[in-house]
Structure formats: C-alpha cells, structure tokens
MARTI-538914 format. One record per residue (C-alpha): residue number from 1; x, y, z; residue in three letters; chain. Coordinates in steps of 0.2 Angstrom, whole numbers. Layout:
residues N
<node><num>NUM</num><c1>X</c1><c2>Y</c2><c3>Z</c3><residu>ALA</residu><chaine>A</chaine></node>
...
***
This chain:
residues 120
<node><num>1</num><c1>51</c1><c2>-175</c2><c3>33</c3><residu>MET</residu><chaine>A</chaine></node>
<node><num>2</num><c1>34</c1><c2>-180</c2><c3>33</c3><residu>LEU</residu><chaine>A</chaine></node>
<node><num>3</num><c1>20</c1><c2>-169</c2><c3>41</c3><residu>LYS</residu><chaine>A</chaine></node>
<node><num>4</num><c1>20</c1><c2>-177</c2><c3>58</c3><residu>ALA</residu><chaine>A</chaine></node>
<node><num>5</num><c1>5</c1><c2>-176</c2><c3>70</c3><residu>LYS</residu><chaine>A</chaine></node>
<node><num>6</num><c1>15</c1><c2>-180</c2><c3>86</c3><residu>THR</residu><chaine>A</chaine></node>
<node><num>7</num><c1>33</c1><c2>-176</c2><c3>92</c3><residu>ILE</residu><chaine>A</chaine></node>
<node><num>8</num><c1>37</c1><c2>-194</c2><c3>92</c3><residu>ASP</residu><chaine>A</chaine></node>
<node><num>9</num><c1>32</c1><c2>-195</c2><c3>74</c3><residu>ALA</residu><chaine>A</chaine></node>
<node><num>10</num><c1>42</c1><c2>-179</c2><c3>70</c3><residu>TYR</residu><chaine>A</chaine></node>
<node><num>11</num><c1>58</c1><c2>-187</c2><c3>77</c3><residu>ILE</residu><chaine>A</chaine></node>
<node><num>12</num><c1>55</c1><c2>-204</c2><c3>69</c3><residu>ALA</residu><chaine>A</chaine></node>
<node><num>13</num><c1>53</c1><c2>-196</c2><c3>52</c3><residu>SER</residu><chaine>A</chaine></node>
<node><num>14</num><c1>70</c1><c2>-187</c2><c3>54</c3><residu>ALA</residu><chaine>A</chaine></node>
<node><num>15</num><c1>86</c1><c2>-194</c2><c3>46</c3><residu>PRO</residu><chaine>A</chaine></node>
<node><num>16</num><c1>93</c1><c2>-207</c2><c3>57</c3><residu>LYS</residu><chaine>A</chaine></node>
<node><num>17</num><c1>109</c1><c2>-196</c2><c3>61</c3><residu>GLU</residu><chaine>A</chaine></node>
<node><num>18</num><c1>98</c1><c2>-182</c2><c3>68</c3><residu>ALA</residu><chaine>A</chaine></node>
<node><num>19</num><c1>86</c1><c2>-192</c2><c3>79</c3><residu>ARG</residu><chaine>A</chaine></node>
<node><num>20</num><c1>97</c1><c2>-193</c2><c3>94</c3><residu>GLY</residu><chaine>A</chaine></node>
<node><num>21</num><c1>100</c1><c2>-174</c2><c3>94</c3><residu>MET</residu><chaine>A</chaine></node>
<node><num>22</num><c1>82</c1><c2>-170</c2><c3>92</c3><residu>LEU</residu><chaine>A</chaine></node>
<node><num>23</num><c1>77</c1><c2>-182</c2><c3>106</c3><residu>GLU</residu><chaine>A</chaine></node>
<node><num>24</num><c1>91</c1><c2>-174</c2><c3>117</c3><residu>GLU</residu><chaine>A</chaine></node>
<node><num>25</num><c1>84</c1><c2>-156</c2><c3>113</c3><residu>LEU</residu><chaine>A</chaine></node>
<node><num>26</num><c1>66</c1><c2>-163</c2><c3>117</c3><residu>ARG</residu><chaine>A</chaine></node>
<node><num>27</num><c1>72</c1><c2>-170</c2><c3>134</c3><residu>GLU</residu><chaine>A</chaine></node>
<node><num>28</num><c1>82</c1><c2>-154</c2><c3>138</c3><residu>THR</residu><chaine>A</chaine></node>
<node><num>29</num><c1>66</c1><c2>-143</c2><c3>135</c3><residu>ILE</residu><chaine>A</chaine></node>
<node><num>30</num><c1>55</c1><c2>-156</c2><c3>145</c3><residu>LYS</residu><chaine>A</chaine></node>
<node><num>31</num><c1>67</c1><c2>-156</c2><c3>160</c3><residu>SER</residu><chaine>A</chaine></node>
<node><num>32</num><c1>67</c1><c2>-137</c2><c3>161</c3><residu>ALA</residu><chaine>A</chaine></node>
<node><num>33</num><c1>48</c1><c2>-136</c2><c3>158</c3><residu>ALA</residu><chaine>A</chaine></node>
<node><num>34</num><c1>40</c1><c2>-151</c2><c3>164</c3><residu>PRO</residu><chaine>A</chaine></node>
<node><num>35</num><c1>23</c1><c2>-143</c2><c3>165</c3><residu>ALA</residu><chaine>A</chaine></node>
<node><num>36</num><c1>24</c1><c2>-137</c2><c3>147</c3><residu>ALA</residu><chaine>A</chaine></node>
<node><num>37</num><c1>12</c1><c2>-145</c2><c3>135</c3><residu>VAL</residu><chaine>A</chaine></node>
<node><num>38</num><c1>20</c1><c2>-154</c2><c3>120</c3><residu>GLU</residu><chaine>A</chaine></node>
<node><num>39</num><c1>11</c1><c2>-154</c2><c3>103</c3><residu>ARG</residu><chaine>A</chaine></node>
<node><num>40</num><c1>14</c1><c2>-150</c2><c3>84</c3><residu>ILE</residu><chaine>A</chaine></node>
<node><num>41</num><c1>12</c1><c2>-132</c2><c3>78</c3><residu>SER</residu><chaine>A</chaine></node>
<node><num>42</num><c1>17</c1><c2>-126</c2><c3>61</c3><residu>TYR</residu><chaine>A</chaine></node>
<node><num>43</num><c1>23</c1><c2>-143</c2><c3>57</c3><residu>GLY</residu><chaine>A</chaine></node>
<node><num>44</num><c1>36</c1><c2>-142</c2><c3>71</c3><residu>MET</residu><chaine>A</chaine></node>
<node><num>45</num><c1>37</c1><c2>-148</c2><c3>89</c3><residu>PRO</residu><chaine>A</chaine></node>
<node><num>46</num><c1>30</c1><c2>-134</c2><c3>101</c3><residu>TYR</residu><chaine>A</chaine></node>
<node><num>47</num><c1>29</c1><c2>-131</c2><c3>119</c3><residu>TYR</residu><chaine>A</chaine></node>
<node><num>48</num><c1>16</c1><c2>-122</c2><c3>127</c3><residu>ASP</residu><chaine>A</chaine></node>
<node><num>49</num><c1>17</c1><c2>-115</c2><c3>145</c3><residu>TYR</residu><chaine>A</chaine></node>
<node><num>50</num><c1>6</c1><c2>-101</c2><c3>149</c3><residu>LYS</residu><chaine>A</chaine></node>
<node><num>51</num><c1>9</c1><c2>-95</c2><c3>131</c3><residu>GLY</residu><chaine>A</chaine></node>
<node><num>52</num><c1>22</c1><c2>-99</c2><c3>118</c3><residu>ARG</residu><chaine>A</chaine></node>
<node><num>53</num><c1>37</c1><c2>-106</c2><c3>125</c3><residu>LEU</residu><chaine>A</chaine></node>
<node><num>54</num><c1>47</c1><c2>-114</c2><c3>111</c3><residu>ALA</residu><chaine>A</chaine></node>
<node><num>55</num><c1>47</c1><c2>-123</c2><c3>95</c3><residu>TYR</residu><chaine>A</chaine></node>
<node><num>56</num><c1>61</c1><c2>-133</c2><c3>86</c3><residu>PHE</residu><chaine>A</chaine></node>
<node><num>57</num><c1>63</c1><c2>-139</c2><c3>69</c3><residu>GLY</residu><chaine>A</chaine></node>
<node><num>58</num><c1>76</c1><c2>-149</c2><c3>58</c3><residu>LEU</residu><chaine>A</chaine></node>
<node><num>59</num><c1>85</c1><c2>-141</c2><c3>44</c3><residu>ALA</residu><chaine>A</chaine></node>
<node><num>60</num><c1>99</c1><c2>-148</c2><c3>33</c3><residu>LYS</residu><chaine>A</chaine></node>
<node><num>61</num><c1>114</c1><c2>-144</c2><c3>44</c3><residu>ALA</residu><chaine>A</chaine></node>
<node><num>62</num><c1>106</c1><c2>-138</c2><c3>60</c3><residu>HIS</residu><chaine>A</chaine></node>
<node><num>63</num><c1>91</c1><c2>-138</c2><c3>72</c3><residu>ILE</residu><chaine>A</chaine></node>
<node><num>64</num><c1>83</c1><c2>-122</c2><c3>73</c3><residu>GLY</residu><chaine>A</chaine></node>
<node><num>65</num><c1>76</c1><c2>-118</c2><c3>91</c3><residu>LEU</residu><chaine>A</chaine></node>
<node><num>66</num><c1>64</c1><c2>-104</c2><c3>91</c3><residu>TYR</residu><chaine>A</chaine></node>
<node><num>67</num><c1>60</c1><c2>-95</c2><c3>107</c3><residu>ILE</residu><chaine>A</chaine></node>
<node><num>68</num><c1>49</c1><c2>-79</c2><c3>107</c3><residu>PRO</residu><chaine>A</chaine></node>
<node><num>69</num><c1>58</c1><c2>-63</c2><c3>109</c3><residu>THR</residu><chaine>A</chaine></node>
<node><num>70</num><c1>67</c1><c2>-55</c2><c3>119</c3><residu>PRO</residu><chaine>A</chaine></node>
<node><num>71</num><c1>76</c1><c2>-71</c2><c3>125</c3><residu>ILE</residu><chaine>A</chaine></node>
<node><num>72</num><c1>89</c1><c2>-73</c2><c3>111</c3><residu>VAL</residu><chaine>A</chaine></node>
<node><num>73</num><c1>94</c1><c2>-55</c2><c3>114</c3><residu>SER</residu><chaine>A</chaine></node>
<node><num>74</num><c1>95</c1><c2>-57</c2><c3>132</c3><residu>GLU</residu><chaine>A</chaine></node>
<node><num>75</num><c1>107</c1><c2>-72</c2><c3>130</c3><residu>PHE</residu><chaine>A</chaine></node>
<node><num>76</num><c1>117</c1><c2>-64</c2><c3>116</c3><residu>LYS</residu><chaine>A</chaine></node>
<node><num>77</num><c1>134</c1><c2>-66</c2><c3>124</c3><residu>ILE</residu><chaine>A</chaine></node>
<node><num>78</num><c1>131</c1><c2>-84</c2><c3>129</c3><residu>GLU</residu><chaine>A</chaine></node>
<node><num>79</num><c1>125</c1><c2>-87</c2><c3>111</c3><residu>LEU</residu><chaine>A</chaine></node>
<node><num>80</num><c1>139</c1><c2>-78</c2><c3>102</c3><residu>SER</residu><chaine>A</chaine></node>
<node><num>81</num><c1>146</c1><c2>-96</c2><c3>95</c3><residu>ALA</residu><chaine>A</chaine></node>
<node><num>82</num><c1>129</c1><c2>-99</c2><c3>87</c3><residu>TYR</residu><chaine>A</chaine></node>
<node><num>83</num><c1>120</c1><c2>-91</c2><c3>71</c3><residu>LYS</residu><chaine>A</chaine></node>
<node><num>84</num><c1>105</c1><c2>-82</c2><c3>78</c3><residu>THR</residu><chaine>A</chaine></node>
<node><num>85</num><c1>91</c1><c2>-70</c2><c3>73</c3><residu>THR</residu><chaine>A</chaine></node>
<node><num>86</num><c1>78</c1><c2>-61</c2><c3>84</c3><residu>GLU</residu><chaine>A</chaine></node>
<node><num>87</num><c1>70</c1><c2>-77</c2><c3>90</c3><residu>ALA</residu><chaine>A</chaine></node>
<node><num>88</num><c1>80</c1><c2>-91</c2><c3>82</c3><residu>THR</residu><chaine>A</chaine></node>
<node><num>89</num><c1>96</c1><c2>-100</c2><c3>87</c3><residu>ILE</residu><chaine>A</chaine></node>
<node><num>90</num><c1>104</c1><c2>-112</c2><c3>74</c3><residu>ARG</residu><chaine>A</chaine></node>
<node><num>91</num><c1>111</c1><c2>-128</c2><c3>84</c3><residu>LEU</residu><chaine>A</chaine></node>
<node><num>92</num><c1>123</c1><c2>-136</c2><c3>71</c3><residu>PRO</residu><chaine>A</chaine></node>
<node><num>93</num><c1>120</c1><c2>-155</c2><c3>70</c3><residu>LEU</residu><chaine>A</chaine></node>
<node><num>94</num><c1>140</c1><c2>-158</c2><c3>71</c3><residu>ASP</residu><chaine>A</chaine></node>
<node><num>95</num><c1>141</c1><c2>-149</c2><c3>89</c3><residu>LYS</residu><chaine>A</chaine></node>
<node><num>96</num><c1>135</c1><c2>-154</c2><c3>106</c3><residu>LYS</residu><chaine>A</chaine></node>
<node><num>97</num><c1>119</c1><c2>-146</c2><c3>112</c3><residu>LEU</residu><chaine>A</chaine></node>
<node><num>98</num><c1>122</c1><c2>-132</c2><c3>124</c3><residu>PRO</residu><chaine>A</chaine></node>
<node><num>99</num><c1>110</c1><c2>-141</c2><c3>136</c3><residu>ARG</residu><chaine>A</chaine></node>
<node><num>100</num><c1>113</c1><c2>-129</c2><c3>152</c3><residu>ALA</residu><chaine>A</chaine></node>
<node><num>101</num><c1>111</c1><c2>-114</c2><c3>141</c3><residu>LEU</residu><chaine>A</chaine></node>
<node><num>102</num><c1>95</c1><c2>-120</c2><c3>133</c3><residu>ILE</residu><chaine>A</chaine></node>
<node><num>103</num><c1>88</c1><c2>-124</c2><c3>150</c3><residu>LYS</residu><chaine>A</chaine></node>
<node><num>104</num><c1>92</c1><c2>-106</c2><c3>156</c3><residu>LYS</residu><chaine>A</chaine></node>
<node><num>105</num><c1>83</c1><c2>-99</c2><c3>141</c3><residu>MET</residu><chaine>A</chaine></node>
<node><num>106</num><c1>68</c1><c2>-110</c2><c3>143</c3><residu>ILE</residu><chaine>A</chaine></node>
<node><num>107</num><c1>66</c1><c2>-105</c2><c3>161</c3><residu>LYS</residu><chaine>A</chaine></node>
<node><num>108</num><c1>68</c1><c2>-87</c2><c3>157</c3><residu>ALA</residu><chaine>A</chaine></node>
<node><num>109</num><c1>54</c1><c2>-88</c2><c3>144</c3><residu>ARG</residu><chaine>A</chaine></node>
<node><num>110</num><c1>43</c1><c2>-97</c2><c3>157</c3><residu>MET</residu><chaine>A</chaine></node>
<node><num>111</num><c1>46</c1><c2>-83</c2><c3>170</c3><residu>LYS</residu><chaine>A</chaine></node>
<node><num>112</num><c1>40</c1><c2>-71</c2><c3>156</c3><residu>MET</residu><chaine>A</chaine></node>
<node><num>113</num><c1>25</c1><c2>-81</c2><c3>152</c3><residu>ASN</residu><chaine>A</chaine></node>
<node><num>114</num><c1>21</c1><c2>-83</c2><c3>171</c3><residu>GLU</residu><chaine>A</chaine></node>
<node><num>115</num><c1>22</c1><c2>-64</c2><c3>173</c3><residu>ALA</residu><chaine>A</chaine></node>
<node><num>116</num><c1>10</c1><c2>-62</c2><c3>158</c3><residu>GLY</residu><chaine>A</chaine></node>
<node><num>117</num><c1>23</c1><c2>-53</c2><c3>148</c3><residu>ASP</residu><chaine>A</chaine></node>
<node><num>118</num><c1>18</c1><c2>-59</c2><c3>130</c3><residu>LYS</residu><chaine>A</chaine></node>
<node><num>119</num><c1>32</c1><c2>-48</c2><c3>121</c3><residu>GLU</residu><chaine>A</chaine></node>
<node><num>120</num><c1>34</c1><c2>-55</c2><c3>104</c3><residu>GLU</residu><chaine>A</chaine></node>
***
C-alpha cells in the first residue's frame, strides 16, 4: 500500500477486496466515537479522543485493530475467537466484523481517556 496522507487515501490504496471491510471498520469506530479526530499516524488510520483511542492497519489476511492497553485484556473472553496481543486484535478478512464488540471496546477506551487514565 502507498503511504497515505488521509484515511480516504489509505482505504483507496488497499486491494479492492479489503476496501469494504476497512470502510466498515472506519464507520464502526466513527459511530462509537463521533467526536474522535481522524488522521494518519505511523502510516495507519488513527483516532484521537482526549488521547490515543485506536489505530487500524491492513495486513495480508487480516486487519489489525490497535487499542491501547488494557482494553484487549478487559475484553479477553469476548475476543477469544480472535488472535490478540496486549493491544492488538487481528480481524480476519474472511469473517464479519464484530461491530458491536468493537464499539464497546472503543467506548471503554474513550471513558479511560476522559478520566485521564493514559495507561499504556
């Protein structure tokens, strides 16, 4: 993928078969955090809401959703069907996005940011 300067350009530069899922993830994050500022950071779509909220990036077979700690561990049971690390969820390109779960995680991180808890 080309080094994009906007999220629109990032999605447009993705392979055709991944664009719909990238756009769906973008809309899911935006609907959970309408006040979040969208931009590109570290070459990926990034959302800022009173601090780091989330990033996402396309890989060969998945989209990585990066949410600062400890959100992934707090949702460990709900995320059991996905490969995760401390701050990463791999969303396979061949499965539906868990939109409701993503919204819950984004809202949980927003609450942490609002409280000034910048644990990372």
